All heavy atoms as a GROMACS GRO file, in nm:
protein
  540
    1MET      N    1   9.902   7.616  11.044
    1MET     CA    2   9.765   7.657  11.018
    1MET      C    3   9.690   7.703  11.127
    1MET      O    4   9.684   7.633  11.236
    1MET     CB    5   9.694   7.540  10.946
    1MET     CG    6   9.769   7.492  10.819
    1MET     SD    7   9.792   7.619  10.685
    1MET     CE    8   9.626   7.643  10.639
    2ASP      N    9   9.618   7.810  11.115
    2ASP     CA   10   9.535   7.862  11.225
    2ASP      C   11   9.411   7.776  11.233
    2ASP      O   12   9.346   7.728  11.141
    2ASP     CB   13   9.488   8.009  11.196
    2ASP     CG   14   9.427   8.078  11.308
    2ASP    OD1   15   9.460   8.025  11.419
    2ASP    OD2   16   9.360   8.177  11.289
    3SER      N   17   9.383   7.743  11.367
    3SER     CA   18   9.272   7.669  11.392
    3SER      C   19   9.211   7.716  11.526
    3SER      O   20   9.280   7.784  11.609
    3SER     CB   21   9.290   7.521  11.401
    3SER     OG   22   9.374   7.489  11.510
    4LEU      N   23   9.086   7.684  11.553
    4LEU     CA   24   9.014   7.723  11.682
    4LEU      C   25   9.083   7.657  11.794
    4LEU      O   26   9.108   7.545  11.798
    4LEU     CB   27   8.878   7.677  11.685
    4LEU     CG   28   8.788   7.723  11.794
    4LEU    CD1   29   8.777   7.878  11.793
    4LEU    CD2   30   8.643   7.665  11.785
    5GLY      N   31   9.130   7.733  11.898
    5GLY     CA   32   9.192   7.686  12.010
    5GLY      C   33   9.344   7.662  12.004
    5GLY      O   34   9.412   7.607  12.095
    6LEU      N   35   9.407   7.694  11.891
    6LEU     CA   36   9.548   7.674  11.875
    6LEU      C   37   9.622   7.751  11.968
    6LEU      O   38   9.724   7.702  12.034
    6LEU     CB   39   9.586   7.715  11.729
    6LEU     CG   40   9.736   7.690  11.690
    6LEU    CD1   41   9.776   7.549  11.705
    6LEU    CD2   42   9.782   7.743  11.546
    7THR      N   43   9.593   7.887  11.996
    7THR     CA   44   9.670   7.968  12.086
    7THR      C   45   9.660   7.899  12.227
    7THR      O   46   9.753   7.908  12.307
    7THR     CB   47   9.616   8.109  12.091
    7THR    OG1   48   9.627   8.169  11.962
    7THR    CG2   49   9.685   8.196  12.198
    8ASN      N   50   9.541   7.865  12.264
    8ASN     CA   51   9.522   7.794  12.401
    8ASN      C   52   9.608   7.680  12.408
    8ASN      O   53   9.665   7.651  12.521
    8ASN     CB   54   9.365   7.762  12.413
    8ASN     CG   55   9.340   7.712  12.560
    8ASN    OD1   56   9.378   7.746  12.655
    8ASN    ND2   57   9.268   7.594  12.548
    9GLU      N   58   9.610   7.590  12.313
    9GLU     CA   59   9.685   7.465  12.321
    9GLU      C   60   9.841   7.507  12.327
    9GLU      O   61   9.912   7.444  12.401
    9GLU     CB   62   9.659   7.387  12.189
    9GLU     CG   63   9.731   7.248  12.181
    9GLU     CD   64   9.680   7.161  12.302
    9GLU    OE1   65   9.561   7.165  12.359
    9GLU    OE2   66   9.765   7.068  12.337
   10LEU      N   67   9.879   7.603  12.255
   10LEU     CA   68  10.018   7.643  12.262
   10LEU      C   69  10.051   7.687  12.394
   10LEU      O   70  10.159   7.644  12.456
   10LEU     CB   71  10.044   7.756  12.150
   10LEU     CG   72  10.183   7.816  12.148
   10LEU    CD1   73  10.286   7.719  12.111
   10LEU    CD2   74  10.185   7.938  12.060
   11THR      N   75   9.977   7.773  12.454
   11THR     CA   76  10.019   7.831  12.598
   11THR      C   77  10.003   7.714  12.699
   11THR      O   78  10.084   7.727  12.786
   11THR     CB   79   9.943   7.954  12.624
   11THR    OG1   80   9.794   7.915  12.611
   11THR    CG2   81   9.960   8.077  12.525
   12LYS      N   82   9.912   7.630  12.671
   12LYS     CA   83   9.893   7.514  12.771
   12LYS      C   84  10.015   7.423  12.773
   12LYS      O   85  10.063   7.392  12.867
   12LYS     CB   86   9.774   7.441  12.738
   12LYS     CG   87   9.740   7.326  12.846
   12LYS     CD   88   9.601   7.262  12.830
   12LYS     CE   89   9.538   7.272  12.694
   12LYS     NZ   90   9.420   7.182  12.679
   13VAL      N   91  10.074   7.403  12.647
   13VAL     CA   92  10.179   7.314  12.643
   13VAL      C   93  10.308   7.374  12.710
   13VAL      O   94  10.382   7.319  12.774
   13VAL     CB   95  10.208   7.285  12.488
   13VAL    CG1   96  10.359   7.217  12.475
   13VAL    CG2   97  10.115   7.176  12.448
   14ILE      N   98  10.327   7.508  12.683
   14ILE     CA   99  10.445   7.583  12.731
   14ILE      C  100  10.420   7.600  12.884
   14ILE      O  101  10.529   7.562  12.958
   14ILE     CB  102  10.446   7.723  12.663
   14ILE    CG1  103  10.475   7.700  12.519
   14ILE    CG2  104  10.562   7.806  12.734
   14ILE    CD1  105  10.468   7.836  12.445
   15SER      N  106  10.315   7.658  12.938
   15SER     CA  107  10.327   7.689  13.069
   15SER      C  108  10.268   7.579  13.164
   15SER      O  109  10.320   7.554  13.269
   15SER     CB  110  10.242   7.820  13.096
   15SER     OG  111  10.109   7.805  13.060
   16SER      N  112  10.174   7.514  13.126
   16SER     CA  113  10.107   7.406  13.219
   16SER      C  114  10.194   7.278  13.206
   16SER      O  115  10.237   7.222  13.315
   16SER     CB  116   9.965   7.373  13.172
   16SER     OG  117   9.888   7.490  13.195
   17ASN      N  118  10.216   7.218  13.079
   17ASN     CA  119  10.271   7.095  13.069
   17ASN      C  120  10.425   7.097  13.112
   17ASN      O  121  10.491   7.009  13.167
   17ASN     CB  122  10.254   7.030  12.941
   17ASN     CG  123  10.100   7.002  12.918
   17ASN    OD1  124  10.022   7.011  13.000
   17ASN    ND2  125  10.068   6.969  12.790
   18MET      N  126  10.496   7.197  13.056
   18MET     CA  127  10.642   7.208  13.064
   18MET      C  128  10.683   7.302  13.184
   18MET      O  129  10.794   7.311  13.227
   18MET     CB  130  10.706   7.274  12.940
   18MET     CG  131  10.666   7.184  12.818
   18MET     SD  132  10.780   7.042  12.813
   18MET     CE  133  10.946   7.114  12.818
   19HIS      N  134  10.590   7.360  13.256
   19HIS     CA  135  10.625   7.453  13.367
   19HIS      C  136  10.724   7.559  13.330
   19HIS      O  137  10.832   7.588  13.405
   19HIS     CB  138  10.666   7.380  13.494
   19HIS     CG  139  10.551   7.271  13.530
   19HIS    ND1  140  10.429   7.317  13.589
   19HIS    CD2  141  10.554   7.140  13.519
   19HIS    CE1  142  10.372   7.202  13.607
   19HIS    NE2  143  10.434   7.090  13.573
   20VAL      N  144  10.719   7.608  13.213
   20VAL     CA  145  10.807   7.722  13.170
   20VAL      C  146  10.732   7.845  13.159
   20VAL      O  147  10.620   7.859  13.119
   20VAL     CB  148  10.861   7.688  13.013
   20VAL    CG1  149  10.940   7.796  12.959
   20VAL    CG2  150  10.938   7.564  13.006
   21ASN      N  151  10.799   7.957  13.212
   21ASN     CA  152  10.727   8.091  13.206
   21ASN      C  153  10.749   8.162  13.081
   21ASN      O  154  10.854   8.158  13.016
   21ASN     CB  155  10.802   8.168  13.324
   21ASN     CG  156  10.759   8.123  13.465
   21ASN    OD1  157  10.648   8.078  13.482
   21ASN    ND2  158  10.844   8.136  13.551
   22ILE      N  159  10.631   8.200  13.034
   22ILE     CA  160  10.627   8.278  12.901
   22ILE      C  161  10.658   8.421  12.942
   22ILE      O  162  10.596   8.486  13.027
   22ILE     CB  163  10.497   8.275  12.843
   22ILE    CG1  164  10.448   8.137  12.801
   22ILE    CG2  165  10.483   8.373  12.718
   22ILE    CD1  166  10.316   8.128  12.754
   23GLN      N  167  10.771   8.476  12.883
   23GLN     CA  168  10.817   8.613  12.900
   23GLN      C  169  10.730   8.714  12.819
   23GLN      O  170  10.692   8.816  12.857
   23GLN     CB  171  10.971   8.627  12.879
   23GLN     CG  172  11.039   8.731  12.938
   23GLN     CD  173  11.184   8.727  12.927
   23GLN    OE1  174  11.234   8.682  12.816
   23GLN    NE2  175  11.266   8.745  13.028
   24SER      N  176  10.724   8.680  12.690
   24SER     CA  177  10.637   8.761  12.608
   24SER      C  178  10.578   8.671  12.493
   24SER      O  179  10.632   8.565  12.460
   24SER     CB  180  10.725   8.869  12.528
   24SER     OG  181  10.807   8.811  12.460
   25ILE      N  182  10.462   8.717  12.432
   25ILE     CA  183  10.394   8.636  12.322
   25ILE      C  184  10.340   8.743  12.225
   25ILE      O  185  10.282   8.847  12.262
   25ILE     CB  186  10.294   8.544  12.389
   25ILE    CG1  187  10.248   8.455  12.284
   25ILE    CG2  188  10.180   8.615  12.463
   25ILE    CD1  189  10.163   8.323  12.340
   26SER      N  190  10.359   8.711  12.088
   26SER     CA  191  10.310   8.785  11.986
   26SER      C  192  10.255   8.690  11.890
   26SER      O  193  10.331   8.608  11.826
   26SER     CB  194  10.430   8.878  11.927
   26SER     OG  195  10.379   8.948  11.815
   27LEU      N  196  10.131   8.702  11.858
   27LEU     CA  197  10.056   8.608  11.769
   27LEU      C  198   9.980   8.687  11.670
   27LEU      O  199   9.923   8.782  11.697
   27LEU     CB  200   9.979   8.505  11.842
   27LEU     CG  201  10.036   8.425  11.960
   27LEU    CD1  202   9.925   8.360  12.036
   27LEU    CD2  203  10.137   8.343  11.908
   28SER      N  204   9.966   8.626  11.542
   28SER     CA  205   9.889   8.685  11.437
   28SER      C  206   9.841   8.575  11.349
   28SER      O  207   9.910   8.479  11.342
   28SER     CB  208   9.960   8.799  11.359
   28SER     OG  209  10.070   8.738  11.295
   29SER      N  210   9.736   8.614  11.270
   29SER     CA  211   9.685   8.516  11.169
   29SER      C  212   9.645   8.593  11.055
   29SER      O  213   9.572   8.694  11.067
   29SER     CB  214   9.557   8.431  11.231
   29SER     OG  215   9.505   8.362  11.130
   30GLU      N  216   9.688   8.545  10.937
   30GLU     CA  217   9.647   8.599  10.808
   30GLU      C  218   9.622   8.496  10.707
   30GLU      O  219   9.712   8.423  10.688
   30GLU     CB  220   9.761   8.702  10.767
   30GLU     CG  221   9.727   8.783  10.652
   30GLU     CD  222   9.830   8.887  10.616
   30GLU    OE1  223   9.883   8.943  10.712
   30GLU    OE2  224   9.847   8.916  10.504
   31ALA      N  225   9.517   8.501  10.643
   31ALA     CA  226   9.482   8.414  10.533
   31ALA      C  227   9.497   8.269  10.576
   31ALA      O  228   9.549   8.188  10.508
   31ALA     CB  229   9.568   8.437  10.413
   32GLY      N  230   9.460   8.242  10.705
   32GLY     CA  231   9.471   8.102  10.760
   32GLY      C  232   9.590   8.058  10.805
   32GLY      O  233   9.614   7.938  10.836
   33ILE      N  234   9.700   8.144  10.789
   33ILE     CA  235   9.835   8.103  10.833
   33ILE      C  236   9.870   8.180  10.974
   33ILE      O  237   9.852   8.293  10.982
   33ILE     CB  238   9.933   8.155  10.741
   33ILE    CG1  239   9.918   8.082  10.606
   33ILE    CG2  240  10.084   8.117  10.792
   33ILE    CD1  241   9.924   7.944  10.607
   34PHE      N  242   9.890   8.108  11.067
   34PHE     CA  243   9.926   8.147  11.214
   34PHE      C  244  10.075   8.164  11.241
   34PHE      O  245  10.154   8.085  11.189
   34PHE     CB  246   9.875   8.039  11.306
   34PHE     CG  247   9.917   8.056  11.442
   34PHE    CD1  248   9.833   8.131  11.531
   34PHE    CD2  249  10.032   7.989  11.503
   34PHE    CE1  250   9.872   8.151  11.674
   34PHE    CE2  251  10.058   8.007  11.637
   34PHE     CZ  252   9.974   8.080  11.714
   35LYS      N  253  10.101   8.283  11.278
   35LYS     CA  254  10.244   8.323  11.305
   35LYS      C  255  10.263   8.364  11.450
   35LYS      O  256  10.168   8.436  11.491
   35LYS     CB  257  10.306   8.429  11.200
   35LYS     CG  258  10.315   8.379  11.060
   35LYS     CD  259  10.376   8.491  10.984
   35LYS     CE  260  10.387   8.440  10.840
   35LYS     NZ  261  10.455   8.548  10.754
   36GLY      N  262  10.364   8.340  11.503
   36GLY     CA  263  10.381   8.396  11.643
   36GLY      C  264  10.524   8.369  11.689
   36GLY      O  265  10.608   8.312  11.641
   37GLN      N  266  10.548   8.459  11.787
   37GLN     CA  267  10.690   8.459  11.847
   37GLN      C  268  10.653   8.457  12.006
   37GLN      O  269  10.588   8.540  12.049
   37GLN     CB  270  10.767   8.576  11.816
   37GLN     CG  271  10.898   8.581  11.874
   37GLN     CD  272  10.998   8.675  11.814
   37GLN    OE1  273  10.989   8.725  11.707
   37GLN    NE2  274  11.102   8.708  11.901
   38VAL      N  275  10.722   8.360  12.072
   38VAL     CA  276  10.703   8.338  12.212
   38VAL      C  277  10.833   8.342  12.282
   38VAL      O  278  10.922   8.257  12.240
   38VAL     CB  279  10.623   8.209  12.248
   38VAL    CG1  280  10.612   8.197  12.396
   38VAL    CG2  281  10.494   8.196  12.166
   39SER      N  282  10.858   8.426  12.367
   39SER     CA  283  10.988   8.427  12.442
   39SER      C  284  10.965   8.352  12.578
   39SER      O  285  10.858   8.390  12.650
   39SER     CB  286  11.023   8.584  12.470
   39SER     OG  287  11.054   8.632  12.343
   40VAL      N  288  11.053   8.269  12.602
   40VAL     CA  289  11.035   8.197  12.742
   40VAL      C  290  11.174   8.196  12.802
   40VAL      O  291  11.284   8.218  12.734
   40VAL     CB  292  11.002   8.047  12.705
   40VAL    CG1  293  10.852   8.044  12.650
   40VAL    CG2  294  11.094   7.976  12.602
   41VAL      N  295  11.170   8.163  12.928
   41VAL     CA  296  11.298   8.147  12.993
   41VAL      C  297  11.307   7.998  13.042
   41VAL      O  298  11.219   7.943  13.112
   41VAL     CB  299  11.304   8.236  13.121
   41VAL    CG1  300  11.430   8.214  13.202
   41VAL    CG2  301  11.298   8.376  13.084
   42VAL      N  302  11.414   7.934  12.999
   42VAL     CA  303  11.431   7.788  13.032
   42VAL      C  304  11.555   7.780  13.107
   42VAL      O  305  11.647   7.852  13.098
   42VAL     CB  306  11.432   7.703  12.911
   42VAL    CG1  307  11.291   7.700  12.852
   42VAL    CG2  308  11.534   7.742  12.823
   43GLN      N  309  11.568   7.669  13.186
   43GLN     CA  310  11.692   7.647  13.266
   43GLN      C  311  11.810   7.597  13.174
   43GLN      O  312  11.914   7.608  13.232
   43GLN     CB  313  11.666   7.549  13.377
   43GLN     CG  314  11.558   7.603  13.477
   43GLN     CD  315  11.525   7.508  13.595
   43GLN    OE1  316  11.576   7.394  13.595
   43GLN    NE2  317  11.450   7.553  13.690
   44ASN      N  318  11.784   7.513  13.085
   44ASN     CA  319  11.892   7.464  12.997
   44ASN      C  320  11.850   7.414  12.873
   44ASN      O  321  11.718   7.421  12.837
   44ASN     CB  322  11.953   7.341  13.073
   44ASN     CG  323  11.859   7.225  13.118
   44ASN    OD1  324  11.767   7.194  13.024
   44ASN    ND2  325  11.846   7.191  13.238
   45ASN      N  326  11.939   7.377  12.776
   45ASN     CA  327  11.909   7.336  12.642
   45ASN      C  328  11.821   7.212  12.639
   45ASN      O  329  11.738   7.195  12.543
   45ASN     CB  330  12.029   7.329  12.551
   45ASN     CG  331  12.094   7.460  12.521
   45ASN    OD1  332  12.014   7.560  12.526
   45ASN    ND2  333  12.222   7.466  12.491
   46THR      N  334  11.832   7.119  12.730
   46THR     CA  335  11.755   6.998  12.731
   46THR      C  336  11.606   7.039  12.741
   46THR      O  337  11.518   6.985  12.667
   46THR     CB  338  11.801   6.899  12.841
   46THR    OG1  339  11.932   6.876  12.824
   46THR    CG2  340  11.712   6.780  12.840
   47ILE      N  341  11.572   7.126  12.830
   47ILE     CA  342  11.428   7.169  12.847
   47ILE      C  343  11.388   7.241  12.725
   47ILE      O  344  11.279   7.219  12.678
   47ILE     CB  345  11.415   7.259  12.972
   47ILE    CG1  346  11.443   7.172  13.098
   47ILE    CG2  347  11.274   7.320  12.982
   47ILE    CD1  348  11.446   7.242  13.224
   48LEU      N  349  11.468   7.321  12.668
   48LEU     CA  350  11.437   7.401  12.545
   48LEU      C  351  11.398   7.295  12.425
   48LEU      O  352  11.311   7.313  12.363
   48LEU     CB  353  11.542   7.481  12.511
   48LEU     CG  354  11.525   7.574  12.374
   48LEU    CD1  355  11.395   7.657  12.384
   48LEU    CD2  356  11.637   7.640  12.335
   49LYS      N  357  11.493   7.206  12.420
   49LYS     CA  358  11.474   7.104  12.302
   49LYS      C  359  11.341   7.028  12.322
   49LYS      O  360  11.265   7.004  12.227
   49LYS     CB  361  11.585   7.008  12.298
   49LYS     CG  362  11.565   6.902  12.187
   49LYS     CD  363  11.688   6.804  12.184
   49LYS     CE  364  11.675   6.697  12.073
   49LYS     NZ  365  11.550   6.676  12.009
   50ARG      N  366  11.306   6.991  12.438
   50ARG     CA  367  11.186   6.906  12.480
   50ARG      C  368  11.062   6.996  12.455
   50ARG      O  369  10.962   6.954  12.399
   50ARG     CB  370  11.199   6.859  12.619
   50ARG     CG  371  11.087   6.754  12.651
   50ARG     CD  372  11.104   6.692  12.791
   50ARG     NE  373  11.170   6.777  12.881
   50ARG     CZ  374  11.184   6.759  13.007
   50ARG    NH1  375  11.127   6.648  13.062
   50ARG    NH2  376  11.242   6.851  13.089
   51LEU      N  377  11.077   7.132  12.498
   51LEU     CA  378  10.978   7.213  12.472
   51LEU      C  379  10.936   7.233  12.312
   51LEU      O  380  10.823   7.237  12.281
   51LEU     CB  381  11.009   7.351  12.524
   51LEU     CG  382  10.904   7.477  12.511
   51LEU    CD1  383  10.772   7.438  12.572
   51LEU    CD2  384  10.956   7.610  12.565
   52ILE      N  385  11.050   7.254  12.245
   52ILE     CA  386  11.032   7.263  12.099
   52ILE      C  387  10.961   7.144  12.034
   52ILE      O  388  10.874   7.155  11.943
   52ILE     CB  389  11.167   7.300  12.019
   52ILE    CG1  390  11.212   7.444  12.068
   52ILE    CG2  391  11.149   7.278  11.875
   52ILE    CD1  392  11.348   7.479  12.026
   53ASP      N  393  11.014   7.025  12.082
   53ASP     CA  394  10.951   6.897  12.033
   53ASP      C  395  10.805   6.891  12.065
   53ASP      O  396  10.722   6.848  11.976
   53ASP     CB  397  11.018   6.775  12.089
   53ASP     CG  398  11.165   6.766  12.037
   53ASP    OD1  399  11.187   6.827  11.931
   53ASP    OD2  400  11.244   6.698  12.089
   54ASN      N  401  10.766   6.931  12.187
   54ASN     CA  402  10.625   6.925  12.231
   54ASN      C  403  10.537   7.022  12.154
   54ASN      O  404  10.428   6.988  12.113
   54ASN     CB  405  10.620   6.944  12.386
   54ASN     CG  406  10.659   6.831  12.465
   54ASN    OD1  407  10.675   6.717  12.410
   54ASN    ND2  408  10.678   6.853  12.589
   55ILE      N  409  10.596   7.145  12.117
   55ILE     CA  410  10.516   7.236  12.046
   55ILE      C  411  10.493   7.199  11.906
   55ILE      O  412  10.386   7.201  11.854
   55ILE     CB  413  10.592   7.377  12.036
   55ILE    CG1  414  10.586   7.446  12.181
   55ILE    CG2  415  10.528   7.465  11.948
   55ILE    CD1  416  10.683   7.556  12.196
   56LYS      N  417  10.602   7.119  11.849
   56LYS     CA  418  10.580   7.068  11.710
   56LYS      C  419  10.476   6.961  11.704
   56LYS      O  420  10.411   6.937  11.599
   56LYS     CB  421  10.714   7.006  11.664
   56LYS     CG  422  10.810   7.104  11.626
   56LYS     CD  423  10.939   7.034  11.590
   56LYS     CE  424  11.052   7.140  11.555
   56LYS     NZ  425  11.186   7.069  11.509
   57LYS      N  426  10.440   6.898  11.814
   57LYS     CA  427  10.335   6.788  11.813
   57LYS      C  428  10.195   6.854  11.814
   57LYS      O  429  10.094   6.778  11.790
   57LYS     CB  430  10.365   6.701  11.939
   57LYS     CG  431  10.479   6.618  11.946
   57LYS     CD  432  10.494   6.540  12.077
   57LYS     CE  433  10.622   6.471  12.085
   57LYS     NZ  434  10.639   6.403  12.217
   58ILE      N  435  10.178   6.980  11.832
   58ILE     CA  436  10.047   7.044  11.841
   58ILE      C  437   9.990   7.041  11.701
   58ILE      O  438  10.059   7.084  11.604
   58ILE     CB  439  10.059   7.192  11.890
   58ILE    CG1  440  10.113   7.188  12.032
   58ILE    CG2  441   9.925   7.238  11.888
   58ILE    CD1  442  10.132   7.321  12.089
   59ASP      N  443   9.875   6.999  11.677
   59ASP     CA  444   9.809   6.985  11.548
   59ASP      C  445   9.800   7.131  11.492
   59ASP      O  446   9.731   7.214  11.567
   59ASP     CB  447   9.671   6.921  11.567
   59ASP     CG  448   9.605   6.903  11.419
   59ASP    OD1  449   9.682   6.867  11.334
   59ASP    OD2  450   9.484   6.898  11.418
   60GLY      N  451   9.839   7.152  11.372
   60GLY     CA  452   9.833   7.284  11.319
   60GLY      C  453   9.973   7.354  11.324
   60GLY      O  454   9.985   7.459  11.256
   61ILE      N  455  10.065   7.320  11.400
   61ILE     CA  456  10.196   7.373  11.404
   61ILE      C  457  10.297   7.313  11.303
   61ILE      O  458  10.303   7.182  11.302
   61ILE     CB  459  10.265   7.352  11.543
   61ILE    CG1  460  10.179   7.430  11.659
   61ILE    CG2  461  10.403   7.407  11.548
   61ILE    CD1  462  10.182   7.566  11.652
   62ASP      N  463  10.338   7.384  11.206
   62ASP     CA  464  10.416   7.329  11.103
   62ASP      C  465  10.569   7.341  11.123
   62ASP      O  466  10.644   7.260  11.088
   62ASP     CB  467  10.383   7.399  10.971
   62ASP     CG  468  10.448   7.343  10.852
   62ASP    OD1  469  10.464   7.225  10.844
   62ASP    OD2  470  10.506   7.427  10.770
   63LYS      N  471  10.603   7.448  11.183
   63LYS     CA  472  10.747   7.484  11.203
   63LYS      C  473  10.775   7.553  11.339
   63LYS      O  474  10.695   7.639  11.371
   63LYS     CB  475  10.801   7.558  11.082
   63LYS     CG  476  10.942   7.601  11.078
   63LYS     CD  477  10.965   7.681  10.954
   63LYS     CE  478  11.116   7.722  10.961
   63LYS     NZ  479  11.140   7.814  10.843
   64VAL      N  480  10.875   7.526  11.403
   64VAL     CA  481  10.918   7.580  11.524
   64VAL      C  482  11.057   7.608  11.511
   64VAL      O  483  11.146   7.518  11.487
   64VAL     CB  484  10.897   7.491  11.643
   64VAL    CG1  485  10.950   7.573  11.773
   64VAL    CG2  486  10.757   7.456  11.660
   65THR      N  487  11.114   7.731  11.526
   65THR     CA  488  11.254   7.764  11.529
   65THR      C  489  11.299   7.855  11.649
   65THR      O  490  11.214   7.916  11.712
   65THR     CB  491  11.295   7.857  11.401
   65THR    OG1  492  11.206   7.967  11.404
   65THR    CG2  493  11.270   7.775  11.277
   66ARG      N  494  11.409   7.833  11.687
   66ARG     CA  495  11.484   7.911  11.793
   66ARG      C  496  11.532   8.039  11.730
   66ARG      O  497  11.609   8.034  11.638
   66ARG     CB  498  11.584   7.827  11.866
   66ARG     CG  499  11.648   7.906  11.973
   66ARG     CD  500  11.757   7.820  12.049
   66ARG     NE  501  11.810   7.893  12.159
   66ARG     CZ  502  11.912   7.840  12.229
   66ARG    NH1  503  11.952   7.720  12.208
   66ARG    NH2  504  11.957   7.916  12.329
   67VAL      N  505  11.496   8.157  11.803
   67VAL     CA  506  11.557   8.287  11.760
   67VAL      C  507  11.639   8.325  11.880
   67VAL      O  508  11.610   8.342  11.986
   67VAL     CB  509  11.446   8.393  11.747
   67VAL    CG1  510  11.492   8.524  11.712
   67VAL    CG2  511  11.344   8.332  11.638
   68TYR      N  512  11.766   8.353  11.830
   68TYR     CA  513  11.869   8.396  11.924
   68TYR      C  514  11.863   8.548  11.950
   68TYR      O  515  11.848   8.609  11.853
   68TYR     CB  516  12.011   8.362  11.890
   68TYR     CG  517  12.028   8.213  11.864
   68TYR    CD1  518  12.000   8.137  11.755
   68TYR    CD2  519  12.080   8.129  11.978
   68TYR    CE1  520  12.024   7.998  11.749
   68TYR    CE2  521  12.095   7.999  11.982
   68TYR     CZ  522  12.072   7.939  11.850
   68TYR     OH  523  12.092   7.801  11.847
   69LYS      N  524  11.878   8.584  12.085
   69LYS     CA  525  11.884   8.731  12.101
   69LYS      C  526  12.009   8.763  12.171
   69LYS      O  527  12.060   8.683  12.244
   69LYS     CB  528  11.766   8.767  12.198
   69LYS     CG  529  11.636   8.775  12.146
   69LYS     CD  530  11.544   8.836  12.235
   69LYS     CE  531  11.399   8.874  12.169
   69LYS     NZ  532  11.312   8.931  12.255
   70ASN      N  533  12.074   8.874  12.136
   70ASN     CA  534  12.201   8.918  12.194
   70ASN      C  535  12.182   9.016  12.303
   70ASN      O  536  12.102   9.090  12.311
   70ASN     CB  537  12.289   8.982  12.082
   70ASN     CG  538  12.329   8.878  11.983
   70ASN    OD1  539  12.317   8.747  11.998
   70ASN    ND2  540  12.383   8.929  11.863
   0.00000   0.00000   0.00000
């Protein structure tokens, strides 16, 4: 769900708390539903799993999925 400061909280968790670089980010909100795709570079799957878990803890985040790129 979209809420004031959600984008700020999301980027803070990714870049500040986890020290992961954001490669690209695309966010939108329609009818109160927040959607976004964030591309990051991580060193290993352990960091990725921890990052996903931390993003899920953000108030307003309902679902986080990994998208594989070839």
